[in-house]
C-alpha positions in Angstrom: 147.1 194.1 89.7 148.2 191.6 87.0 145.6 189.0 86.2 146.8 185.5 85.3 147.0 184.4 81.7 146.3 181.1 80.1 147.2 179.7 76.7 144.4 179.9 74.2 143.6 177.9 71.1 142.8 179.4 67.7 139.9 177.1 67.1 137.0 179.2 68.5 137.7 182.5 66.7 140.4 182.1 64.1 141.8 185.2 62.5 140.1 186.2 59.3 143.4 187.5 57.8 147.0 186.3 57.4 149.7 187.5 59.8 152.1 188.0 56.9 151.7 189.4 53.5 152.5 186.4 51.3 153.9 188.7 48.5 156.3 190.4 50.9 159.7 189.0 49.7 161.8 192.1 50.2 165.2 190.9 51.4 165.5 194.1 53.5 162.6 192.9 55.7 164.0 189.5 56.2 165.9 188.7 59.4 167.5 185.4 60.1 165.8 183.2 62.7 169.0 183.0 64.8 169.2 186.8 65.2 166.1 187.1 67.4 164.2 184.6 69.5 160.4 184.0 69.2 158.4 186.7 71.0 156.4 185.4 73.9 154.1 187.1 76.4 155.0 186.2 80.0 152.3 188.3 81.7 149.3 190.6 81.0 148.7 193.6 83.2 145.2 195.1 82.8 146.4 198.4 84.4 143.6 198.4 86.9 144.5 201.7 88.6 145.1 203.7 85.4 142.0 202.3 83.6 139.8 202.7 86.7 140.6 206.4 87.0 140.4 207.1 83.3 137.1 205.2 82.9 135.7 206.2 86.3 135.2 202.6 87.3 137.6 202.4 90.2 134.9 202.0 92.8 133.6 198.7 91.4 134.3 195.8 93.8 136.1 193.7 91.2 138.5 196.6 90.6 139.4 196.9 94.3 142.9 196.5 95.7 141.6 193.7 97.9 140.6 191.7 94.8 143.9 192.5 93.1 145.8 191.3 96.2 144.3 187.9 95.9 144.7 187.8 92.1 140.9 187.9 91.5 140.4 191.3 90.0 138.4 191.9 86.8 138.7 195.0 84.5 135.6 197.3 84.2 135.8 199.9 81.4 133.4 202.1 79.3 133.0 201.7 75.6 134.1 204.2 73.0 137.2 205.1 74.9 140.7 203.7 74.9 141.9 201.4 77.7 145.4 200.2 78.4 146.9 196.8 78.6 150.5 196.1 79.4 152.2 193.1 77.9 155.3 191.8 79.7 157.4 190.0 77.1 160.6 188.0 76.9 162.1 190.6 74.7 161.4 193.9 73.0 159.0 193.9 70.0 160.6 194.1 66.6 157.9 195.6 64.3 159.4 194.1 61.1 159.7 190.7 62.7 156.8 190.4 65.1 153.1 190.6 64.5 150.5 190.9 67.2 146.8 190.6 66.8 143.9 190.9 69.3 140.6 189.0 69.3 137.8 190.5 71.5 134.8 188.3 71.9 131.6 188.6 74.0 131.5 186.0 76.8 128.2 184.3 75.9 125.2 184.2 78.2 123.0 181.2 78.1 124.7 179.7 75.0 123.9 182.7 72.9 125.5 182.9 69.4 128.4 185.3 68.8 130.1 186.0 65.6 132.1 188.7 63.7 129.1 189.4 61.5 127.0 190.2 64.6 129.7 192.6 66.0 130.3 190.3 69.0 133.7 189.1 67.8 136.3 191.7 66.8 139.7 191.1 65.2 142.4 193.8 65.3 146.1 194.0 64.2 148.2 195.9 66.6 149.3 199.1 65.0 152.8 200.4 65.5 154.7 203.4 64.1 156.1 201.1 61.3 152.7 199.8 60.3 150.0 202.4 61.0 146.5 201.8 59.7 145.6 205.4 59.1 142.9 204.6 56.5 140.9 202.3 58.8 137.3 203.5 59.4 136.7 200.9 62.1 135.4 202.0 65.5 137.8 199.4 67.0 141.5 199.7 67.0 144.7 198.8 68.9 148.0 200.6 68.8 151.3 200.6 70.7 151.4 203.4 73.2 155.0 202.9 74.5 157.8 200.4 74.9 159.9 200.4 78.1 162.0 198.3 80.4 160.5 197.5 83.8 162.2 197.9 87.2 162.9 194.1 87.1 164.5 194.3 83.6 161.4 193.0 81.9 160.3 194.2 78.5 157.0 196.1 78.7 154.7 196.8 75.8 151.9 199.2 76.6 149.0 199.0 74.1 145.9 201.2 73.9 142.7 199.4 72.7 139.8 201.5 71.4 136.3 200.0 71.6 133.3 201.0 69.6 130.8 203.4 71.1 128.1 201.0 70.0 129.8 197.8 71.2 127.8 195.2 73.0 127.5 195.9 76.8 128.7 192.6 78.0 131.6 190.7 79.4 134.3 190.3 76.8 137.2 188.0 76.5 140.6 189.2 75.3 142.9 186.9 73.3 146.3 188.1 72.1 148.0 186.2 69.2 151.7 186.6 68.6 153.7 185.4 65.6 157.3 186.1 64.9 158.7 185.8 61.3 160.0 182.3 60.8 157.6 180.7 63.2 155.3 178.1 61.8 152.3 179.1 63.9 151.2 181.8 66.2 151.0 181.6 70.0 147.9 182.7 71.8 147.4 184.2 75.3 144.1 184.9 77.0 143.0 186.7 80.1 141.7 184.1 82.4 138.7 186.4 83.4 136.6 188.4 81.0 136.4 192.2 81.4 133.2 194.2 81.6 132.4 196.8 78.9 129.8 199.4 79.9 127.9 202.3 78.3 129.8 205.6 78.3 128.0 208.8 79.2 131.4 210.6 78.6 131.6 209.5 75.0 129.9 211.8 72.4 129.3 208.9 70.0 127.5 206.8 72.6 123.7 207.2 72.6 123.7 207.7 76.4 126.1 210.7 76.1 125.3 213.4 78.6 127.2 216.7 78.2 127.1 217.9 81.8 129.9 216.7 84.1 127.9 217.4 87.3 124.9 215.4 85.9 127.2 212.6 84.8 128.6 212.4 88.3 125.1 212.4 89.9 123.2 210.1 87.5 126.0 207.6 86.7 128.6 207.6 89.5 126.7 208.5 92.7 125.7 205.4 94.7 123.3 207.1 97.1 120.2 208.9 96.2 116.8 210.1 97.6 113.3 209.0 96.9 110.3 211.1 97.8 107.2 209.5 99.4 104.0 210.7 101.0 101.2 212.6 99.3 100.7 216.0 97.7 99.7 217.5 101.1 102.8 216.2 102.9 105.8 214.4 101.4 109.3 213.6 102.6 112.5 212.1 101.2 114.0 208.7 102.0 117.7 208.0 101.6 118.3 205.1 99.3 121.6 203.2 98.7 121.9 202.1 95.1 125.1 200.1 95.6 125.9 199.7 91.9 129.6 199.0 92.7 129.0 196.1 95.0 129.9 192.5 94.4 127.8 190.6 91.8 125.7 193.6 90.7 127.2 193.7 87.2 126.8 190.0 86.8 123.1 190.3 88.0 122.5 193.1 85.5 123.9 191.1 82.5 122.2 187.9 83.6 118.8 189.7 83.7 119.4 191.0 80.2 120.8 187.9 78.6 119.2 185.0 80.4 115.9 186.4 81.6 115.0 189.1 79.1 116.7 187.2 76.3 118.3 190.3 74.8 121.1 188.9 72.7 124.7 190.2 72.8 124.0 191.8 69.4 121.4 194.1 70.9 122.8 194.7 74.4 124.6 197.7 73.0 121.3 199.4 72.1 120.2 201.3 75.2 116.6 201.6 74.0 116.2 197.8 73.9 118.1 197.4 77.1 116.0 199.9 79.1 112.8 198.5 77.8 113.9 195.0 78.8 115.0 196.1 82.2 111.6 197.6 82.9 110.1 194.2 82.3 112.6 192.0 84.2 112.8 194.1 87.4 109.2 193.1 88.3 107.8 189.6 88.6 104.3 190.2 87.1 105.1 187.8 84.2 106.5 185.1 86.6 110.1 186.1 85.9 112.2 188.9 87.1 114.7 189.9 89.7 115.9 187.1 91.9 118.1 186.8 94.9 121.4 186.1 93.3 122.7 183.3 95.5 119.4 181.4 96.1 117.8 182.2 92.7 114.4 182.6 94.6 112.3 185.3 92.9 111.6 188.6 94.6 107.8 188.4 94.6 106.8 191.6 96.5 108.0 195.2 96.6 106.6 198.6 96.4 107.1 200.9 93.4 109.9 202.9 95.0 111.8 199.7 95.8 111.6 198.6 92.2 112.6 202.1 91.0 115.6 201.9 93.3 116.6 198.5 91.9 116.1 199.7 88.4 118.3 202.7 89.0 121.0 200.4 90.4 121.0 198.3 87.3 121.0 201.3 84.9 123.9 203.1 86.7 125.8 199.8 87.0 125.6 199.4 83.2 126.6 203.1 82.7 123.2 204.5 81.7 122.4 207.9 83.2 119.4 207.3 85.5 117.4 209.1 88.1 114.4 208.3 90.3 111.2 210.3 89.9 108.2 210.6 92.2 104.8 211.7 90.9 102.2 212.7 93.5 98.5 212.0 92.8 99.5 209.6 90.1 96.7 208.3 87.9 96.3 204.6 86.9 94.2 204.8 83.8 93.2 201.2 83.1 91.1 201.9 80.0 93.6 204.2 78.2 90.8 206.8 78.2 93.0 209.6 79.6 90.5 210.0 82.4 90.1 208.5 85.9 86.4 207.7 86.4 84.9 207.5 89.9 81.3 206.3 90.3 79.3 207.1 93.5 76.1 205.8 94.9 73.3 207.9 96.5 75.3 208.1 99.8 78.6 209.0 98.3 80.2 205.5 98.5 82.6 204.7 95.7 81.3 201.9 93.5 84.5 199.9 93.0 83.0 197.4 90.5 82.3 200.1 88.0 85.9 201.0 87.3 89.5 199.8 88.1 90.9 203.3 87.6 92.7 204.7 90.6 94.8 207.5 91.9 97.9 206.6 93.9 99.2 208.9 96.6 102.4 208.7 94.8 104.1 206.5 92.1 107.8 206.2 91.6 109.4 205.5 88.2 112.8 206.1 86.5 114.1 208.4 83.8 117.1 207.4 81.6 119.0 209.8 79.4 119.1 208.4 75.8 119.2 209.5 72.2 116.0 208.2 70.5 117.5 207.3 67.1 114.5 205.0 66.5 112.1 208.0 66.2 114.0 209.6 63.4 114.4 213.0 65.0 116.5 214.5 67.8 113.5 216.3 69.2 112.8 213.5 71.6 116.3 212.8 72.8 116.9 213.3 76.5 115.1 212.0 79.5 112.9 208.9 78.9 110.5 207.3 81.4 110.9 203.7 82.2 109.0 202.0 85.0 110.0 199.0 87.1 106.4 198.6 88.3 104.5 198.6 85.0 100.8 198.5 85.7 99.5 197.4 82.3 100.6 195.2 79.4 102.8 196.7 76.7 103.5 194.5 73.6 102.1 191.5 75.5 104.2 191.9 78.7 104.4 194.1 81.8 106.8 196.8 80.8 106.8 200.5 80.2 109.0 202.8 78.2 111.3 204.3 77.2 108.7 207.1 76.8 110.2 210.5 75.8 109.3 213.1 78.5 109.1 215.8 75.8 106.5 213.8 73.9 104.5 213.3 77.1 104.5 217.1 77.7 103.3 217.7 74.1 100.4 215.2 74.4 101.8 212.9 71.7 100.2 209.8 73.3 100.8 207.7 70.2 104.6 208.0 70.5 106.8 205.0 71.3 106.8 203.7 73.9 103.7 203.9 76.2 103.4 207.7 76.1 99.6 207.4 76.5 99.9 205.7 79.9 102.6 208.2 81.2 100.5 211.1 80.0 97.5 209.9 82.0 99.7 209.4 85.1 100.5 213.1 85.1 97.7 214.7 83.3 94.4 212.7 83.4 91.1 214.3 84.2 89.5 212.9 87.3 85.7 212.6 86.7 83.1 211.9 89.3 79.7 210.3 88.2 76.6 209.8 90.3 74.9 206.5 89.7 71.2 206.7 90.2 70.1 203.2 89.4 69.5 201.1 86.3 67.9 202.9 83.4 68.8 206.3 84.7 71.6 208.3 83.1 74.8 209.0 85.0 75.0 212.5 86.5 78.3 214.3 86.2 79.0 215.6 89.7 82.5 217.0 89.4 85.6 216.8 87.4 89.1 217.8 88.4 91.5 218.7 85.6 94.3 219.9 87.7 94.6 217.4 90.6 96.6 214.7 88.8 100.4 214.9 88.5 101.5 217.1 91.4 105.0 218.0 92.7 106.9 215.7 90.3 110.2 215.3 92.2 113.7 214.0 91.9 117.0 214.5 93.7 118.8 217.7 92.8 122.2 217.4 91.2 125.0 217.5 93.8 122.6 218.3 96.7 120.4 216.4 99.1 117.4 218.5 98.0 114.2 218.1 96.0 114.1 219.3 92.4 110.6 219.9 91.1 110.4 218.7 87.4 106.7 219.0 87.0 107.3 221.6 84.2 109.1 218.9 82.2 105.9 216.8 82.0 103.1 219.3 81.7 102.3 222.9 80.9 101.0 225.2 83.6 97.6 224.1 84.9 94.6 225.9 83.4 96.9 227.6 80.8 96.0 227.8 77.1 98.9 225.5 76.4 97.6 222.9 78.8 94.2 223.0 77.1 95.7 222.6 73.6 97.9 219.7 74.9 94.9 217.9 76.4 92.9 218.4 73.2 95.7 217.0 71.1 96.0 213.9 73.4 92.2 213.3 73.4 92.0 213.5 69.6 94.9 211.0 69.3 93.2 208.7 71.8 91.4 205.8 70.3 89.3 204.6 73.3 85.5 204.8 73.2 85.5 206.3 76.7 87.6 209.2 75.5 85.0 210.0 72.7 82.2 209.7 75.3 84.0 212.1 77.6 84.4 214.6 74.8 80.7 214.5 74.1 79.7 215.0 77.8 81.9 218.0 78.4 82.8 221.0 76.3 86.5 220.6 75.6 87.0 224.3 75.6 86.0 224.5 79.3 87.5 221.4 80.9 88.4 223.1 84.2 85.1 223.0 86.0 81.4 222.2 86.0 79.5 225.4 86.2 76.9 225.7 89.0 75.4 229.2 88.7 73.9 230.5 91.9 75.9 228.3 94.3 75.1 229.6 97.8 76.7 226.9 100.0 80.5 226.6 100.4 82.4 223.7 101.9 85.9 223.7 103.4 87.7 220.6 104.7 90.5 221.1 107.3 93.1 218.5 108.3 96.1 218.9 110.6 99.2 218.1 108.4 101.5 218.3 111.5 100.0 215.5 113.5 102.4 212.6 114.3 101.5 208.9 114.2 100.5 208.0 117.7 98.5 211.2 118.2 94.7 211.7 117.8 93.4 214.1 115.1 90.2 215.7 113.9 88.5 215.9 110.6 86.8 219.3 110.3 84.3 220.2 107.6 83.1 223.9 107.6 79.8 224.7 105.8 79.0 228.3 105.0 75.7 229.7 103.7 76.6 232.8 101.7 72.9 233.6 100.9 71.6 236.8 102.4 68.1 235.5 102.9 67.6 231.8 102.4 68.3 229.0 104.9 69.8 225.8 103.3 69.4 222.3 104.6 72.6 220.2 104.1 73.0 216.5 104.6 75.8 214.2 103.8 78.5 211.9 105.2 82.2 211.9 106.0 84.2 208.7 105.4 87.7 208.0 106.7 89.4 205.0 105.2 92.8 203.5 105.9 94.5 202.9 102.5 97.7 201.8 100.9 99.7 204.4 99.0 98.2 202.9 95.8 94.7 204.0 96.9 93.6 200.5 97.7 91.3 200.4 100.7 92.4 198.5 103.8 89.5 199.3 106.1 86.8 201.9 106.9 87.6 203.6 110.1 84.5 205.7 110.4 81.5 206.8 108.3 79.9 209.9 110.0 76.5 211.1 108.7 75.3 214.7 109.2 72.3 216.8 108.5 71.7 220.4 109.5 70.1 223.7 108.6 72.5 226.6 107.9 71.1 230.0 108.4 71.7 232.9 106.0 75.3 234.2 106.3 75.8 231.4 108.8 78.5 228.8 109.3 78.3 225.3 110.8 81.2 223.1 111.7 81.2 219.3 111.7 84.1 217.8 113.7 84.9 214.1 113.6 87.5 213.1 116.3 89.8 210.2 115.5 91.6 208.6 118.4 94.8 206.5 118.3 93.0 203.3 118.9 90.6 204.1 116.0 93.3 203.9 113.3 96.3 202.2 114.7 97.3 198.7 113.7 100.6 197.0 114.7 103.0 196.9 111.8 101.2 199.5 109.7 103.9 200.7 107.2 102.2 203.9 106.3 99.6 205.9 108.3 97.8 206.9 105.1 94.1 207.8 104.9 91.5 208.9 102.4 89.0 211.5 103.6 85.8 211.5 101.5 83.1 214.1 102.2 79.8 214.1 100.3 76.8 216.4 100.7 73.5 217.4 99.0 71.7 220.7 99.4 68.0 220.3 99.7 66.3 222.0 96.7 69.5 222.6 94.8 70.6 220.9 91.6 74.3 220.4 92.6 76.1 218.3 95.1 79.4 218.6 97.0 82.0 215.9 96.8 85.6 215.9 98.0 88.4 213.3 98.3 91.6 214.1 100.1 94.6 211.9 100.9 95.9 212.4 104.4 98.9 211.0 106.3 100.4 211.2 109.7 104.0 212.2 110.0 106.7 209.9 111.4 109.7 211.0 113.5 113.2 211.2 111.9 116.3 209.3 112.9 118.8 211.9 114.0 122.5 211.1 113.1 125.4 212.9 114.7 129.1 212.5 113.8 131.8 212.6 116.5 135.4 213.5 115.3 136.9 214.1 111.9 136.3 211.3 109.3 139.6 209.9 107.9 140.0 207.2 105.2 140.2 203.8 106.8 140.0 205.2 110.4 137.1 204.5 112.8 134.7 207.3 113.4 131.8 207.3 115.8 128.2 208.0 114.8 125.2 208.4 117.1 121.6 207.5 115.9 118.5 208.5 117.9 114.8 209.0 117.5 111.7 209.7 119.6 108.9 207.0 120.0 105.7 209.0 119.4 103.4 206.1 120.3 101.5 205.8 123.6 102.6 202.2 123.7 106.2 200.7 124.1 108.2 199.4 121.1 109.6 195.9 121.5 112.1 193.9 119.4 113.1 196.7 117.0 116.3 197.1 115.1 118.3 199.7 113.2 119.6 199.0 109.7 122.7 201.0 108.8 123.9 201.5 105.2 126.8 203.5 103.9 128.5 204.3 100.6 130.9 201.5 99.7 129.5 199.2 102.3 128.5 195.8 100.8 126.4 194.6 103.8 123.8 196.2 105.9 124.6 196.5 109.6 121.7 195.5 111.8 121.7 196.7 115.4 118.9 195.2 117.6 117.0 197.3 120.1 115.2 195.4 122.9 112.5 197.9 123.9 111.6 201.6 123.9 109.1 203.0 126.4 106.1 205.0 125.2 106.9 208.6 124.3 110.6 207.9 125.1 113.9 208.5 123.3 116.1 205.8 121.8 119.8 206.2 121.2 122.6 203.9 119.8 126.3 204.4 118.9 128.1 202.6 116.1 131.5 202.9 114.4 132.2 203.2 110.7 135.5 202.9 108.8 135.2 205.0 105.6 136.4 203.2 102.4 136.3 206.2 100.0 137.6 209.8 100.1 135.4 212.7 99.5 131.6 212.9 100.2 130.2 209.9 102.1 126.7 209.2 103.0 125.3 207.1 105.8 121.6 206.2 106.4 119.8 204.6 109.3 116.4 203.0 109.3 114.5 201.8 112.3 112.0 198.9 112.0 109.7 197.2 114.6 106.3 195.6 114.7 104.8 198.6 116.4 106.4 201.3 114.2 108.4 201.0 111.0 110.2 203.0 108.3 111.7 205.6 110.7 114.6 207.0 108.7 117.5 209.5 108.7 120.7 210.2 106.9 124.0 212.1 107.2 126.5 213.4 104.7 130.2 214.1 105.6 133.6 214.5 103.9 136.3 211.9 104.3 139.9 213.3 104.2 142.8 211.4 102.7 144.9 209.0 104.7 146.1 206.5 102.0 145.8 206.0 98.3 144.3 202.4 98.5 140.7 201.6 99.3 139.2 198.6 101.0 135.7 197.4 102.0 134.0 199.2 104.8 133.8 197.5 108.2 131.2 198.6 110.7 131.1 198.0 114.4 128.6 199.1 117.0 128.5 199.6 120.7 
C-alpha cells in the first residue's frame, strides 16, 4: 500500500517563497548542525485503505489490494476534503529545525499549460503546532495530524492535505520538499504515479453537492442501474452495468475532456463546462468522440440508451451525480418551432419530404445534479439535462445541455443551455395537416397537445423500480398551468413556424379541434400482451351514433415496421376499407398479421407504427390515428443456489423460453456483475422452437453487500432477451479482489 517514490528536481515548479525567514536570527531558534541529522523521507504511504473509505473511492480498480500487492496502486480522492499521506522518515521532525513544503500540480494532458496563476499548481507549507497558519484564507492546506513510531521503529509523520472544492478534476502530482536548517538546499521527493482528484457530492462547497445520502449512494456510487425502453403503451426496464470503477475508466474520462473536448485543466473543475463537453464527446457526430481505449478506433454506432449509459459512467466516475432518464413519445423538433408537424396526402400517407420532425418511441438522456452559478440565481440549481445523443447543433457542434429541468417545466425556452429543444421533447404539440395539392391551403386535421412526453422514467433510489418524474418536466396535461407554460414558451420562441401556428389555432383552446355534430366514432384495439413469434390482429371499430342517418366511411390501415426513433424500415401492409354504417350500428375491420408477415432475422426490436385514416362521406372532418405498437420479448430468469459469501463460488442458473416457431442457432449469453471487469460469454448451440433454454455458471463475489448480476441472450433469430438478479453478499474477509466467473 506504499507507492514508490522518486527524487524530484525543483526546476519545473520552484517554490514561490523562502523556506526560512531571512530575518530570523533568534539564537534560541538556532540548533547546531551536529545535534540533528538532515531530515530525509524514506517512503511515502498514500494510506489507500483509510483514504478509500473516507472518500468512498475504495472500489476503484487502481485502489484495489491486487494493485497494491504489485506496487501499482494509484490514489483516488474527492476534492474539498482532507486526505492522508504518511511520510516515513529517517528521524522525527523537529519543527524549529525542519521545514516541509508540498507542491501539487496537475499532470498535463496533451501538453496543456499549467501554472500557479491558473490554479493548476499549488504550493503549501506544512503547518505544525509550532507554526500554525490560522489566518490563511486559502482553500488548500496541509497540516501535521500525528507523529508516531512504527512497528519497525521507523519515524512516521501523518499529514492531512486539504484540497479546494473548486480544484481541477484531473490527475495531480505530489512533490514534497524538505529542508533542515543548516542545509544548503532542499531535497525533493515525488510520488512516481499521480493521484486522481474527483468532484465531491459530499462537500457543501462543491457545485455538485447533493444533500441526501441515499441519493449520493445511488447517483454517484452505484455501478448498476436500469434503463427503460419500449413505448408508452408497453415499456420495460433493462439492467445496465455502468462499471465506473473498472480499469482505465478514469483515464478515458480525463482523456476525453482534455484531449478530445480540449477542456483545459483550468476549467475541468467547472462541472457546467465539463458536462456540456461530455455531451459532445460521447457521440461521434462531429467525427470525434468515444473510442475503444486500446485500439483508439472510434465507436461509430450506438443507440441513445447506450450513449446515455456511457455518459452516466463518465459522470459517476468523475464524481458528478448522474441518472439516466427515458422519455416516451419523445419529440424531435428540427425547426425549433415547439411543434411536430405531420403532412398527409389524400390517402393518409405521411409526406416525409415536407418535414424532418419526428416522434421517437422513446429517447434516453441523462440528468446531472449541479449548481447553476452561471445563471445568477439558485432557482435553477438541481437536475440538469445533458444528452449523449444530441440531435441538433448547439454552438456549432452536436451537444446538449446542461438544461435546468426547472426552466424546462416553466417554459423558459431561452434559458442556457438548449432548453427549447428539451421543452419540445417533452411538451411539443403534434399537428397533422392534410396536403390537397399545389395552390390549395393546408387543412388542419388534428392536433395532439398531450401525447408528447409520457411516463418520463428513471430508476428509483435504492430500489429496482421505476420512478415517474414526468411532473418534474411538465405541468398536468390540459391544466391551466400547462396552458400558461405553453403560451410562455411560444411567445419566447423566435421561429416563423411558431408564429404561423399561433395564427392558425386559438392559443386559449390548444387541446382539440372542435368538430360539432360528429356522429362517427373510431376505436383502435391492439393486443399489448402478444409475444414476438406470435400472430396478432389490428382491430378498428367504427360506430355510428346517429339515430337516423347512415354514414359511408372509407379509409386505410397501414402497418409499418419502424425503429424506435420512428424511422420506417418497411411497410408490412396497407389495408383499404369502405363500408356503410347503419344508424346506431357498429362495423369492425380486422387485419390479421402473421409471424411471417413481420419477422426478419436479427430484428432488434419488434416495433410497429399503426396508422389509420378515414373520411366520412358528406362530413367536413376526417379521422386520423397513429399508434406505436411493440411485441413483448421473454425474460431471462436468474436463480441463485446457496448463500453468497465474499470470494466464495456461488451457482446461478439462467433460463428463458424461445417464443419463436423456428429454432434458434448459434446464440450466446453475456453475463455481467458488479465489480466484474470483463463480460462472460457463454455460447448456446441451438434452442428448438417453443422450447426452454437453461445454463449454469459460477460467480465469485468481490464486494460485500448488495450485488447485482445481469444476463443477456443474443442470437441472429432473437436478440436482447434480458434478466437480472439482486442478492446480498456476506462478509468472509476484509480484502477485495477482482471477480472471476466460471460456467458449466
